[in-house]
Phi, psi and omega in degrees: 000319179301317181297321179298314180296317180295317179297319179296316179295316180300320179299324187262351183302327182273006180300145180300342180307324182292326180281349183255023179065024175248127180291148171277121183255143180231131174236135180221126177231141182227142178218144173268135180232130180277070178202148181300142180306318181298322179294314180295314180301312181296338178278321185267339187291329176301127185296340179258019185266355189309313181298342178290336184229347180252121186290346182277348187244141181256336183202155170211149181214136173284115184258349178204141180078196182240141179305134179083359180248136178307135182098348177298141177239131178245146170260120184246125185248126174291154178299330180273006170121312185298149179238146172222167183243146180224150180243136176282117183266326182201149174215135182229103181300315183297318180275353184051059181212150173218157179230140181215167176224158173277130177269313181212136185205146173279354181286157180280036185243142182228154174053042183277124173229134185221152175228146173233138178223152177237127181230154174290145178267359180088356180233016180096353179257195185232153169241120180252127179242138178231118184235133177229144176234133186193177172225170174279154180289321186290117184277356182296152177296324181233078181289163174302155182308321183292347182239014183283165176304314182298320181292314182290324175296322177295322177299312181293317178302313179298319179295316180296314181297314180298316180296314182292321178297318180288323176301315178302312180301312181296316184288332183266001178289000000 
């Protein structure tokens, strides 16, 4: 997991966000799930599976490419209506990990790249990690509170926590 996070950070350190007075933000959430890693991986790896385990989303559809193949693009719809698109950048069956980015979004987030991985916990269960690197969209030095670094980091943290908690609930039933 450390190598994945370091590689993700290294990839994004040169992003223009840093030159535009926007901090590079990192959110990382981890959860233990009492279910075999293969079961958890097979549940989360389909790129169109998010509404099955994340309570914030009502629908997803592969709008370009093929599910599970690099380059696939999904339209992900929040329960309250807005839709955004994400692209699958990498998937590694052996490592049980995938990486994706936001292509277009109504959220105040820019240059978002995220990875999810499933690892064995050594006791028959799983450790699921979700790591995201991004910046806020607003390039101003002092953006409104709703568009600040703290707010956008809080949005992503809340989304990761809600998704992982519900994934745990679903997998442990």
